[in-house]
N, C-alpha and C positions, 0 to 999 in steps of 0.2 A: 844701938838701934839698928844700925846697918847690918847686922849680922842677924837680925831680927828678919830685916826686908827678904832677906835671902834665904831666910830659913823657911818663910813663909812662900815665898812662890819654888823651893824645892817641894814643900808640901804639897801645894797647888797642882806641882807636875804630878806628884806621884799619886794625887787622887785623880788627875785626869787619866794619868795609866790605868789605875786598878778600872776606873768605869770604864774603858776602853775593853780591857781584858776581859769586865764581866757582860760586855755586849759581846765582845766575838764569842765568848763561851756560850754565850744566850744563841746566836746565831748558828753555832757549832751545833748547840742541841736541836735547835729546830731543824735544824737541815738533815739531822738525823730522824728525826720524828718522822720528817716528811718519805723520807728513802723508804724507811718501813711500812708507809701506807701505802706509797709506791708499789712497794715491793707486794706486798698482801690484796690491794685491790684484783690486778689478775687474776689469783688463785681463785678470790671472792667470787669474781665474775664467770671463771670458766664453772664453777661450782654452783654458781646460778644459771650458767648456760644451759650443762647438764643436766639441771633442775627441771627447766623449761623444756631442753631436748625432751626430756623424759616424759614431763607431762604431751607434751605436744604428741610423742610416737604413741600415748595412751590416745590421746584426743584422736590421734589418726586412725587408731586402730578397732577403735570403741565404735565408729559408725559403721563399720564395714559388718557387722554382726547382723544387723536389721538387713542387710544387704542382699544375702542369700535369698530370702523367699521370692526376691524381684528376679534373680538369676533363676531359681528354678519355675517362675510364675514363665517366663520366656522358653522353658520348654515345649510346651503342646506349640507354640508357634513354631519353632522348628522343627516339630513335627508337622503340621499343616504344611508347610514349605516342601520339607523332602516327601509326602504322599504322593501318590500317581493321580492325575488327574482322571475322572471317569470319564467315559467313552460316550461321546454324543449321542443319545438316543435318535432313532432313524426314523427320518420324516413319514410318514405314513402316505401312499400314494407317489410318492417320489419317485419319478426316472432314474433307472441306475445309469451310473458313469458308462455301460458301455450298449445303451438304450439306441440304436441308431436312428437315422433322419427317416422320416416316414416322405417320399416326393409326392407328388400329386400324378405322375404315372404311375409311380406304382401302386398307389392310392386307388386308381381307377382301374386297373389290370386283378387288383385283388377284390375289389366289387366284383367285376364283371365275373371272375371265378367264383366267388361266393353265390352271385345268382343263379349262374349257369348251373350250380352242384345241389343249389337247392331246387331248379327247377327238374331237372333230372329225377332227383328221389323222389319229390310229392306225384310226378305224373309218371314216371315209367318206372319207378324203383329202384334207381340206380344207373349207372352208365352203360349198360347193356344193351343190347339190341333188339333182342327175344321177349318182347312186351305182349301178354297176352293178356287181355280183358275178359273176364269171368262174372255174368250176372249170377246171382242169386239172390233169396231172398233179405238176407241183410244190405242189399245196396249194390253186391259187384267187389269184387276185389281184383290183386290182381299179385304175382310172387316177385318177391323182394331179388332183385339180381342175385347171381352165385357168389359170386366173389363177396357179397354185403350179406350172407345170408346169416348174421347175428347182430344182436343191438348192437354190442363191443365193435363190430367193422364198420358199421352205419356211425356210431358216432365217432372214429378215427376218421373215415371219408369226413366227417361234416369238418372236424375242427382242423382240417388239412386249410380251410377256410373262414371258419368264424371261430368264435371264444366258445368254452363249453356252455357258459347258461343259454346262450342261443343256439347251440345244436342240440341241448336237450328241448328247447322249445319245438324245435322243429320235429326231430323225433315225435313228441307226444302229440302231433297232428298227421302221424302216418297210419294210428286205430292199429299197429303189429297184433298179429296174430297168427299160430300156427293152424294149418288146415295141409290134409293130409302129411303130415310130418315137416310141412315146408312152411318159411317163414311169409306170410302175404301180408298184402296192407290196401288199403282202403285210397285209392287213387284220386287227386284233386286236378281240375284244371286251372292251369296258372298260367296268366300271358300279363304283359307290359303294353301299355298305351305310352309307353317314353320313350323321343328317338335320342339314341345316348348316342349319338356316332359327333353331337356336336354340344355335348356336356362343357362347363366351362367351373374352374374355381371361385367365390366372391370374395370366400373367406377361411381362415385355421385360425383354429384354436388350440393352444398345448396345453394339456394341463396331466403333469407327471407321464407317466407309461402313456398316456391316451391324447389321442390328436381328430377334433373333428373337422370336417370339412362342410362347408356348405357349397354344393352343387347348384348351379343353374342349368336345368334340362328342358328340353324343348318335347312338345307332343307330338305324335304321328298326323296330326291334325293338324295342319299347318296356321290353322286359322285360330285357334287358342292359343291362347296367351303360356309362357313358358313357367317352370315350375321349379320351387327353391327345395331340394331335400338335403335334409341333416341326414350324414354318416360317420359315428363314432368307429374308431382303430382303436386297438389295444393291443401293445405289447408285449407278447408273452416269452419269459425267461427260454432258452434254448427252443424255440419256437420259431420266433418271429411276429410279424405283424398278422392282427387275424379281426375281420371284421366285427363288430360289438352291437350293431343294430340289427333288430328283425329285418328279415328279407320282404316283406309287405311294403316296409318302408319306402322300397327305393327297386320293385318288379318294372 
């Protein structure tokens, strides 16, 4: 009996050892499988990553294809920016940058000169002193001064004080004609009732290359009220300021 007990104890220990061995084997086997799974998973992840990167690259490339039209569409805008700006249209009637100022004293001096030339031409035929009035059936005539013996010379004489349209108006009043192969005209009696010695400016208006003055002028008759005369001056390129009002308004 004691031997049987000893045998049973030994048998039990052997069984335990086998169980422990089997358990260790299972643990070792499990550990080995886990190691294989751990080694293969990075590769698989790398493959997955590569696939994902490939897909992401494909995805990142594919949207750029329709972007080309928009880039081409931007081309006209770029051309528009580089295109030269159109020059501004000149303003009609605007004064040139070189237009000088017309002072009151210069305006009065020019007006006096214009009035004097108009008077001498219509009454005496110009600035000469050899005036000779001749009566005839047509109402009489006189000869234009020798230095103004053509319409072109008369035009130039007047345009040194008046604008061209005003000069044309004055020439139209001369009734020019040829008598004995000389240039004759019908004299007109011009006179003034204004006292120009006390002239004053009450208002000045500028409009491009024109300036208009309102002059207050007394009359030779001291009992009469003063009059307001409006005279316009125009700047002519390469010539200067000229009177642009008919002389009968300021005689």
